Each structure stands twice: as structure tokens, then as C-alpha cells.
C-alpha positions as CSV (number, residue, x, y, z in Angstrom):
1,M,50.0,66.8,-30.6
2,K,46.7,64.9,-30.6
3,Y,45.0,68.0,-29.0
4,I,46.4,70.4,-31.6
5,R,45.0,68.2,-34.3
6,Y,41.5,68.1,-32.6
7,I,41.3,71.9,-32.3
8,F,42.5,72.2,-35.9
9,I,39.8,69.8,-37.2
10,V,37.0,71.4,-35.2
11,V,37.8,74.8,-36.8
12,I,37.7,73.2,-40.2
13,A,34.4,71.5,-39.5
14,V,32.9,74.7,-38.2
15,F,34.3,76.6,-41.2
16,Y,32.7,74.3,-43.7
17,G,29.5,73.6,-41.7
18,C,30.3,69.9,-41.5
19,P,27.3,68.0,-39.8
20,M,29.5,65.2,-38.5
21,A,31.4,65.4,-35.3
22,P,35.1,65.5,-36.2
23,G,37.9,63.9,-34.2
24,S,41.1,62.1,-34.1
25,R,42.4,58.9,-32.6
26,K,45.5,56.9,-32.3
27,Y,46.1,54.4,-35.0
28,M,44.1,51.2,-34.4
29,P,45.8,48.2,-36.0
30,T,43.8,45.2,-37.1
31,T,43.6,42.1,-34.8
32,L,46.2,40.3,-37.0
33,E,48.5,43.3,-37.3
34,S,48.4,43.9,-33.5
35,Q,50.9,41.2,-32.9
36,Y,53.5,43.0,-35.0
37,F,52.5,46.6,-34.1
38,N,52.8,46.0,-30.4
39,F,56.2,44.4,-30.8
40,S,58.2,46.6,-33.2
41,S,60.2,49.7,-33.1
42,R,58.8,52.9,-34.7
43,C,61.9,54.9,-33.6
44,I,64.6,53.4,-35.8
45,L,64.2,54.8,-39.3
46,P,65.9,54.1,-42.6
47,N,68.5,56.9,-42.2
48,D,69.4,55.5,-38.8
49,I,70.4,52.2,-40.4
50,N,73.3,53.8,-42.4
51,L,74.6,55.4,-39.1
52,M,74.8,52.2,-37.1
53,S,77.7,49.9,-36.4
54,E,77.7,46.3,-37.5
55,S,77.1,45.1,-33.9
56,E,74.1,47.4,-33.7
57,L,72.7,46.2,-37.0
58,E,72.9,42.6,-35.8
59,N,70.7,43.2,-32.7
60,L,68.0,45.4,-34.2
61,P,64.3,44.6,-33.2
62,R,61.5,44.3,-35.7
63,L,61.0,47.6,-37.4
64,N,57.8,49.4,-38.4
65,W,58.1,51.8,-41.4
66,V,55.5,53.5,-43.4
67,G,56.0,54.2,-47.1
68,I,54.3,54.8,-50.5
69,I,54.6,51.8,-52.8
70,E,56.6,52.7,-55.9
71,N,57.0,49.2,-57.5
72,V,55.8,45.7,-57.0
73,E,57.7,42.7,-58.4
74,V,57.1,38.9,-58.0
75,D,60.1,36.5,-57.9
76,K,59.3,32.9,-58.4
77,S,61.6,29.8,-58.2
78,E,61.1,26.1,-57.3
79,A,61.9,26.8,-53.7
80,Y,59.7,29.8,-53.0
81,E,57.6,32.7,-54.2
82,K,58.7,36.2,-53.1
83,I,56.9,39.5,-53.5
84,I,59.2,42.5,-53.5
85,L,57.9,46.0,-52.7
86,K,59.9,49.2,-53.2
87,L,58.6,52.0,-51.2
88,S,59.4,55.7,-50.5
89,H,59.6,56.1,-46.9
90,K,57.2,58.8,-45.2
91,Y,56.8,60.2,-41.8
92,W,53.5,59.6,-40.1
93,D,52.5,60.3,-36.5
94,F,50.1,57.2,-36.3
95,I,47.0,59.3,-35.7
96,E,43.9,59.0,-37.8
97,D,41.7,62.0,-38.6
98,F,38.0,62.1,-39.2
99,S,36.4,65.1,-40.7
100,I,35.0,66.2,-44.1
101,Q,38.0,64.8,-46.0
102,D,38.1,61.3,-47.4
103,E,41.7,60.9,-46.2
104,K,42.2,59.5,-42.7
105,M,46.0,59.7,-42.5
106,F,47.8,63.1,-42.9
107,V,51.2,61.7,-43.9
108,S,54.1,64.1,-44.4
109,D,55.5,64.5,-47.8
110,K,59.0,64.2,-46.1
111,G,60.7,60.8,-45.3
112,E,64.0,59.0,-45.4
113,G,64.3,57.7,-49.0
114,D,63.6,54.4,-50.5
115,F,63.5,51.0,-48.8
116,I,62.5,47.5,-49.8
117,I,60.5,44.9,-48.1
118,E,60.3,41.3,-49.2
119,I,57.9,38.5,-48.2
120,E,58.5,34.9,-49.1
121,N,55.7,32.3,-49.3
122,S,56.2,28.5,-49.7
123,K,52.6,27.8,-50.4
124,V,50.6,31.0,-50.8
125,S,50.6,32.4,-54.4
126,T,52.1,35.8,-54.7
127,D,49.8,36.6,-57.7
128,S,47.0,37.3,-55.3
129,L,49.2,39.5,-53.2
130,K,50.4,41.5,-56.2
131,N,46.6,42.5,-56.7
132,I,46.6,43.7,-53.0
133,Y,49.7,45.8,-53.1
134,K,49.4,48.5,-55.7
135,P,51.7,51.4,-56.6
136,K,50.7,54.7,-55.0
137,D,48.9,53.0,-52.2
138,L,50.5,53.4,-48.7
139,A,51.9,50.4,-46.8
140,I,52.5,50.1,-43.1
141,C,55.3,47.6,-43.0
142,Y,56.8,45.2,-40.3
143,G,60.0,43.4,-40.7
144,R,63.6,42.7,-39.7
145,L,66.6,44.2,-41.5
146,K,67.8,41.7,-44.0
147,G,70.6,43.8,-45.5
148,V,71.4,47.2,-47.2
149,K,72.1,47.6,-51.0
150,N,73.3,51.0,-52.2
151,E,72.3,52.5,-48.9
152,T,68.8,51.1,-49.4
153,P,67.6,49.1,-46.5
154,I,66.0,45.8,-47.2
155,L,63.5,44.2,-44.7
156,S,62.5,40.7,-44.5
157,G,58.8,41.2,-44.2
158,D,56.6,39.9,-41.4
159,Y,53.5,41.7,-42.2
160,I,52.3,44.5,-44.6
161,R,49.1,46.5,-44.3
162,P,48.1,48.3,-47.4
163,V,46.2,51.6,-47.2
164,P,44.4,52.5,-50.5
165,Y,45.5,55.7,-52.2
166,K,42.2,57.6,-51.4
167,Y,42.7,57.2,-47.6
168,Y,45.9,59.1,-47.1
169,S,47.2,62.5,-48.2
170,T,50.8,64.1,-48.3
171,T,49.4,67.6,-49.3
172,I,47.6,68.6,-46.0
173,W,50.4,68.7,-43.3
174,R,54.2,68.5,-43.6
175,Y,56.5,67.6,-40.8
176,D,60.0,66.3,-39.9
177,V,61.0,64.0,-37.0
178,K,63.2,65.1,-34.2
179,K,67.0,64.1,-34.8
180,D,69.9,64.3,-32.5
181,S,72.0,67.3,-33.4
182,I,75.2,65.4,-32.6
183,N,74.9,62.0,-34.1
184,G,71.9,62.6,-36.6
185,R,69.8,59.8,-35.3
186,T,66.2,59.8,-34.5
187,I,65.3,60.9,-31.0
188,C,63.1,58.4,-29.1
189,N,60.6,59.6,-26.5
190,E,60.0,57.9,-23.2
191,K,57.5,55.6,-25.0
192,G,60.0,54.5,-27.6
193,K,58.4,56.5,-30.5
194,Y,59.6,59.4,-32.6
195,E,58.2,62.8,-32.3
196,I,57.3,65.1,-35.2
197,D,58.9,68.4,-35.7
198,N,58.6,71.6,-37.9
199,L,54.9,71.1,-38.4
200,E,53.5,73.0,-41.4
201,I,49.9,73.2,-42.5
202,L,49.9,73.1,-46.2
203,K,46.2,73.5,-46.8
204,I,42.8,73.2,-45.1
205,P,41.3,69.9,-46.1
206,K,38.1,70.0,-48.2
207,A,35.3,67.6,-48.6
208,G,36.3,64.6,-50.8
209,Q,39.8,64.0,-52.0
210,N,42.8,66.2,-51.1
211,K,45.5,65.1,-53.6
């Protein structure tokens, strides 16, 4: 998959006469994020949650989901402050692309519906966090399943990395992930990750924004 991307980006760069050497690389988490990225599952997705038994749900690992922020709320009480993000889940292959476009993440416009992630703080004010997490931005989320409400999974958040709106696009590539034809669950490869399926190139990226 990475090599297909590389060839595609090279063709684009030649076509547009881009002076910079294009390329792609596997996603590189920040130092702080790495402790969650390296110990979380990217192969259990929101739709899988609704297909699992109670015993399976009780033994889930930390989950890593990607989504577009739809709404940000702050819940304050005497005991805690909590920020609540509602997101629309999206598929992403965790590869960053570098060429003539501003966007580094070609995120599919397809995904698995809404999910919620909550982060509680006993000391840190959530007001500052609300300024970090903004609707329309992308968020790379890490957390454990807290519950399900109206078929919407709720994660108790460990870490959320926001990605500003300008650095991702859902209009360049479209893809699904491979699912088991019998039980409908996400298929994991030998590395414990999902694989993309039914790739479509929606348009050739241009310089600047591709929204």
C-alpha cells in the first residue's frame, strides 16, 4: 500500500512540476503519544463493539480510533472536570503524505458512525482543552471502552491528539476496511492492524487546500 501511494504521489508531482521531492511515511506519533500508540488496538472499530459478547467487551485492550470532531462539551462538578468530544469515526491507514497539497492525511470519507470520548481532570482546567479540540478538526483518540449508549461507543480517554482541519482531507481518497464476510467484524492482519479495501481515487490533489 505504501508503494502504491509513493508512485501515485510521484506522478502528481511530475504532472504539476512540483520542485519538492514527494513521499510518504508511516504515521509518527509524538513522544508523549507513543506510549499510547504502541500499546493500543487499531483493529477493533466502533461497529465491532456492537457485535461482541459481554465477556469480550470486559476484556478489551486500549482502543485507537480516528474521527472528525463534531461537538465539544465541558461538564464541571465539585469532584471533577470533564471534556466530552463527539466524533464521526473515519478510516485512516496511518500513512502521512508529503507533496504539493497542504493535507498530510488522506482520510476516507467512510467510517463507522459516531463515538464519544471523555477525559476527566481533577486539577487541569478543561477550558484550555476546549480551545485545543475544535469542531471539524480531526482527532487521534486513545482510550478504553466505558460503555455504549444508543449503539454509540463511549471511551474513557487516555490521550487525544488533535489534527487541525487544514492538515487532512476526506476528498482525495475513499476506502473501506476489510471485514469478515461471516461475522462482519474487522479483519486483522498479522501485525494486528486493519487493512484498507475498495480504494478509490476521488481526485488528484492540487497545491494548497483540497476541501
